[in-house]
C-alpha positions as a Markdown table, in Angstrom:
| # | Residue | x | y | z |
|---|---|---|---|---|
| 1 | Met | 17.4 | 12.4 | 3.0 |
| 2 | Thr | 15.1 | 10.8 | 0.7 |
| 3 | Thr | 13.1 | 7.5 | 0.8 |
| 4 | Ile | 13.0 | 5.7 | -2.0 |
| 5 | Leu | 9.1 | 4.9 | -2.1 |
| 6 | Ser | 9.6 | 3.5 | -5.7 |
| 7 | Ile | 11.8 | 2.0 | -8.7 |
| 8 | Asp | 11.7 | 2.4 | -12.6 |
| 9 | Leu | 14.1 | -0.6 | -14.4 |
| 10 | Leu | 15.2 | 1.3 | -17.7 |
| 11 | Gly | 17.5 | 0.0 | -20.0 |
| 12 | Asp | 17.5 | -3.5 | -21.5 |
| 13 | Ser | 17.1 | -6.8 | -22.1 |
| 14 | Ile | 19.2 | -7.6 | -18.5 |
| 15 | Leu | 16.2 | -5.6 | -17.1 |
| 16 | Asp | 13.2 | -7.1 | -19.4 |
| 17 | Asn | 14.3 | -10.6 | -19.6 |
| 18 | Ala | 11.0 | -13.0 | -19.1 |
| 19 | Ser | 11.1 | -14.1 | -22.6 |
| 20 | Tyr | 14.6 | -15.2 | -21.5 |
| 21 | Val | 13.9 | -17.4 | -18.0 |
| 22 | Asp | 11.1 | -19.8 | -16.5 |
| 23 | Ser | 7.9 | -18.0 | -15.9 |
| 24 | Gly | 8.5 | -16.2 | -12.5 |
| 25 | Glu | 12.0 | -16.2 | -12.7 |
| 26 | Ala | 12.2 | -12.4 | -14.3 |
| 27 | Val | 14.4 | -9.6 | -12.6 |
| 28 | Ile | 10.8 | -8.0 | -12.1 |
| 29 | Asp | 9.4 | -11.2 | -11.1 |
| 30 | Gln | 12.3 | -11.1 | -8.1 |
| 31 | Ile | 11.9 | -7.6 | -7.3 |
| 32 | Phe | 8.7 | -8.0 | -6.4 |
| 33 | Lys | 9.6 | -11.0 | -4.5 |
| 34 | Leu | 11.8 | -9.5 | -2.1 |
| 35 | Ser | 10.8 | -5.9 | -1.8 |
| 36 | Pro | 7.7 | -4.0 | -0.5 |
| 37 | Ile | 8.5 | -0.9 | -2.5 |
| 38 | Ser | 6.6 | -0.6 | -5.9 |
| 39 | Val | 8.9 | -1.5 | -9.2 |
| 40 | Ser | 7.9 | -0.1 | -12.8 |
| 41 | Leu | 10.1 | -2.4 | -15.6 |
| 42 | Leu | 10.2 | 0.8 | -17.9 |
| 43 | Ala | 12.9 | -1.7 | -19.8 |
| 44 | Leu | 12.9 | -3.1 | -23.4 |
| 45 | Asp | 14.3 | -5.8 | -25.1 |
| 46 | Gly | 16.1 | -4.6 | -27.5 |
| 47 | Asp | 16.0 | -1.0 | -26.4 |
| 48 | Thr | 19.8 | 1.0 | -26.8 |
| 49 | Thr | 21.2 | 4.0 | -25.2 |
| 50 | Ala | 19.4 | 6.1 | -27.7 |
| 51 | Asp | 15.9 | 4.7 | -26.4 |
| 52 | Thr | 16.4 | 5.2 | -22.7 |
| 53 | Phe | 17.7 | 8.9 | -23.2 |
| 54 | Cys | 13.7 | 8.9 | -25.1 |
| 55 | Ile | 12.5 | 7.0 | -21.6 |
| 56 | Leu | 13.9 | 9.7 | -19.8 |
| 57 | Asp | 12.7 | 12.3 | -22.5 |
| 58 | Glu | 9.2 | 11.2 | -21.6 |
| 59 | Met | 9.1 | 11.1 | -17.8 |
| 60 | Gly | 9.9 | 15.3 | -17.8 |
| 61 | Asp | 11.8 | 16.9 | -15.5 |
| 62 | Asp | 8.7 | 16.6 | -13.2 |
| 63 | Pro | 10.4 | 15.7 | -9.4 |
| 64 | Lys | 10.0 | 12.4 | -7.9 |
| 65 | Pro | 12.6 | 12.0 | -5.1 |
| 66 | Glu | 10.6 | 8.8 | -3.6 |
| 67 | Thr | 11.8 | 7.1 | -7.3 |
| 68 | Gly | 15.4 | 5.1 | -7.2 |
| 69 | Ala | 17.0 | 4.0 | -11.2 |
| 70 | Val | 18.0 | 0.8 | -12.2 |
| 71 | Val | 19.8 | 0.8 | -15.8 |
| 72 | Ser | 21.2 | -1.3 | -17.8 |
| 73 | Val | 22.1 | -0.3 | -21.3 |
| 74 | Gly | 24.7 | -0.9 | -24.1 |
| 75 | Gly | 24.3 | -4.6 | -25.1 |
| 76 | Asn | 21.9 | -3.4 | -28.2 |
| 77 | Asp | 24.1 | -0.6 | -28.8 |
| 78 | Ala | 27.3 | -2.8 | -28.8 |
| 79 | Leu | 25.3 | -5.8 | -31.6 |
| 80 | Gln | 23.9 | -2.8 | -33.5 |
| 81 | Asn | 27.7 | -1.8 | -34.1 |
| 82 | Ser | 29.0 | -5.3 | -34.2 |
| 83 | Ser | 30.4 | -5.2 | -38.2 |
| 84 | Ile | 32.6 | -1.2 | -36.8 |
| 85 | Leu | 33.8 | -3.5 | -33.3 |
| 86 | Met | 34.9 | -6.1 | -35.3 |
| 87 | Ala | 36.9 | -4.3 | -38.1 |
| 88 | Thr | 38.4 | -1.5 | -36.3 |
| 89 | Cys | 38.7 | -4.2 | -32.9 |
| 90 | Leu | 42.3 | -5.2 | -33.9 |
| 91 | Asp | 43.5 | -2.3 | -35.5 |
| 92 | His | 42.0 | 1.1 | -33.2 |
| 93 | Pro | 41.4 | -1.4 | -30.3 |
| 94 | Asp | 40.7 | 2.2 | -28.3 |
| 95 | Arg | 38.4 | 3.7 | -30.7 |
| 96 | Trp | 34.6 | 1.5 | -29.8 |
| 97 | Arg | 35.7 | 1.5 | -26.3 |
| 98 | Arg | 35.4 | 5.6 | -26.8 |
| 99 | Ile | 32.6 | 5.2 | -28.2 |
| 100 | Phe | 30.5 | 3.2 | -26.2 |
| 101 | Asp | 32.4 | 5.1 | -22.9 |
| 102 | His | 30.8 | 8.6 | -24.6 |
| 103 | Lys | 27.6 | 7.1 | -24.5 |
| 104 | Lys | 27.2 | 5.7 | -21.4 |
| 105 | Ser | 28.7 | 8.4 | -19.7 |
| 106 | Thr | 26.2 | 10.8 | -21.4 |
| 107 | Leu | 22.7 | 8.5 | -20.3 |
| 108 | Leu | 24.6 | 8.6 | -16.9 |
| 109 | Lys | 24.9 | 12.2 | -17.0 |
| 110 | Asp | 21.4 | 12.8 | -18.2 |
| 111 | Ile | 20.5 | 10.8 | -15.6 |
| 112 | Cys | 22.1 | 12.9 | -12.4 |
| 113 | Val | 21.1 | 15.8 | -13.5 |
| 114 | Lys | 17.5 | 14.5 | -13.4 |
| 115 | Ala | 18.0 | 13.2 | -10.1 |
| 116 | Ser | 19.3 | 16.4 | -8.7 |
| 117 | Ser | 16.2 | 18.1 | -10.0 |
| 118 | Arg | 14.5 | 15.8 | -8.0 |
| 119 | Thr | 16.0 | 17.6 | -4.4 |
């Protein structure tokens, strides 16, 4: 069993929310108050699933079994495709769900592959 010594936060404004909350109340601030381990904010307000893939690629395949991850993505993908959602939602209610489910499952598989190479 690997002990987690650090956490990477990946994704969008759900995690990089400092511009939306009072000073000292951002997710990263709350984690620093509660956790003795190192936390890296790799999430960026506005990032999409594709941006998170890029960050994972930049991290490379260097195994770091002591690093955990928190991931929040998809909201900006939905915003960028809102016209598709609006146009197809009533006519094809499952179409948009399949699009986002595919992106989400692909990202999770990539994270799992990287995580399994760490052990």
